[in-house]
C-alpha positions as CSV (number, residue, x, y, z in Angstrom):
1,G,90.2,53.1,99.2
2,I,89.0,55.8,97.2
3,D,91.6,55.9,93.7
4,L,91.9,59.2,93.2
5,Q,93.2,59.3,90.0
6,L,89.9,57.0,89.2
7,E,87.5,60.1,90.8
8,A,89.9,62.3,88.8
9,E,89.0,60.5,85.4
10,L,85.2,59.7,86.3
11,A,85.0,64.0,86.7
12,E,86.0,64.2,83.4
13,L,82.9,62.2,81.7
14,P,79.4,63.2,81.7
15,E,77.0,62.6,84.7
16,E,75.5,59.5,83.3
17,E,78.4,57.7,82.3
18,A,80.0,58.2,85.5
19,A,77.1,57.5,87.6
20,E,76.9,54.5,84.7
21,F,80.5,53.4,85.8
22,R,80.2,54.0,89.7
23,G,77.2,52.1,89.8
24,S,75.7,55.1,91.7
25,A,75.4,59.1,91.3
26,T,77.7,59.9,93.8
27,S,81.7,60.2,93.1
28,A,83.7,58.2,96.3
29,L,84.2,61.6,97.5
30,V,80.8,63.3,97.9
31,D,80.0,60.4,100.1
32,V,83.4,60.5,102.2
33,A,82.9,64.2,102.4
34,G,79.1,63.5,103.8
35,R,80.1,60.7,105.9
36,L,82.6,63.1,107.4
37,A,80.8,66.0,108.3
38,Q,78.2,63.7,109.5
39,A,80.6,62.3,112.0
40,L,81.3,65.4,112.5
41,D,78.4,66.9,113.7
42,L,78.7,69.7,111.0
43,I,75.6,71.7,109.6
44,T,76.2,74.3,106.4
45,F,75.2,78.0,106.6
46,F,75.1,80.1,103.7
47,T,76.0,83.9,102.9
48,A,74.1,85.5,100.0
49,G,75.9,88.9,98.7
50,E,75.3,90.9,95.6
51,Q,77.9,89.3,94.6
52,D,78.5,86.4,95.5
53,T,77.2,82.9,97.7
54,R,79.2,80.9,99.9
55,A,78.6,78.2,102.1
56,W,80.1,77.6,105.6
57,T,81.0,74.9,107.9
58,L,79.8,74.4,111.6
59,R,79.5,72.3,114.5
60,N,76.1,71.3,115.3
61,G,74.7,73.6,117.9
62,Q,76.7,76.6,117.3
63,T,75.5,80.1,117.5
64,A,75.0,83.3,115.4
65,L,78.0,84.8,116.9
66,D,80.3,81.3,115.4
67,A,78.9,82.0,112.4
68,A,80.1,85.5,112.2
69,G,83.5,84.4,113.5
70,A,83.4,82.3,110.8
71,I,83.8,84.7,107.9
72,H,85.5,86.7,109.7
73,T,87.0,88.5,113.3
74,D,85.8,92.2,112.7
75,I,82.0,91.0,112.1
76,A,82.4,88.9,115.2
77,R,83.2,91.9,117.4
78,G,80.9,93.9,116.1
79,F,78.1,91.9,115.5
80,I,74.6,93.8,116.2
81,R,71.7,91.3,114.8
82,C,71.7,88.9,111.7
83,E,68.7,88.1,109.4
84,V,67.8,84.5,109.0
85,V,66.2,82.5,106.3
86,N,65.6,79.5,104.6
87,W,67.6,79.0,101.7
88,Q,64.2,76.6,100.2
89,D,62.2,79.6,100.9
90,L,65.1,81.8,99.0
91,V,65.2,79.9,95.9
92,E,61.4,79.1,96.4
93,L,60.3,82.9,96.7
94,G,63.4,84.8,94.9
95,S,64.8,86.9,96.8
96,H,65.6,87.9,100.1
97,A,63.0,90.9,100.2
98,E,60.0,88.6,98.9
99,V,60.7,85.9,101.4
100,A,60.8,89.1,104.4
101,K,57.9,90.3,102.6
102,Q,56.3,86.7,103.7
103,G,57.1,87.0,107.1
104,K,59.8,84.2,106.6
105,Q,62.6,86.1,107.3
106,R,63.9,86.5,111.3
107,L,65.6,88.2,113.5
108,E,68.2,86.8,115.3
109,G,70.9,87.9,118.0
110,K,74.4,86.3,118.9
111,T,72.6,83.2,120.6
112,Y,70.7,82.0,118.2
113,V,71.8,78.3,117.2
114,V,72.3,78.1,113.1
115,E,70.3,75.4,111.8
116,D,71.7,73.4,108.5
117,G,70.3,75.6,105.2
118,D,70.1,78.9,107.1
119,V,71.0,81.9,105.0
120,L,72.7,84.3,107.1
121,N,72.7,88.4,106.6
122,I,74.4,89.5,109.5
123,R,74.3,93.2,110.6
124,F,77.6,94.3,112.2
125,N,79.4,97.4,113.0
126,V,82.9,97.9,112.9
């Protein structure tokens, strides 16, 4: 089992001390969350706006339209297309513009199967 009180206390410690106490770098909660995501066959996709970046989960095999619906029903209803970049390309190259300039951005439709780590910019009409 997981001792939530202990995990809460370890979360207050500097990372090195907590890792030393646990005997590993990851908390039991992170470990459980990872195993749960695997068991449920979940993937993570991201949306990155001017103000914030958010992570969302979908079941493996779900589409861009499902992703749009996870964000908001109006976005799914008005779905036009979606710009897709890989999060690693975005971090490496620094901006959506640079990723697009290097030809690493794709335009996809409703049926595109979202992959783990995709950053989606969904174009829609309301």
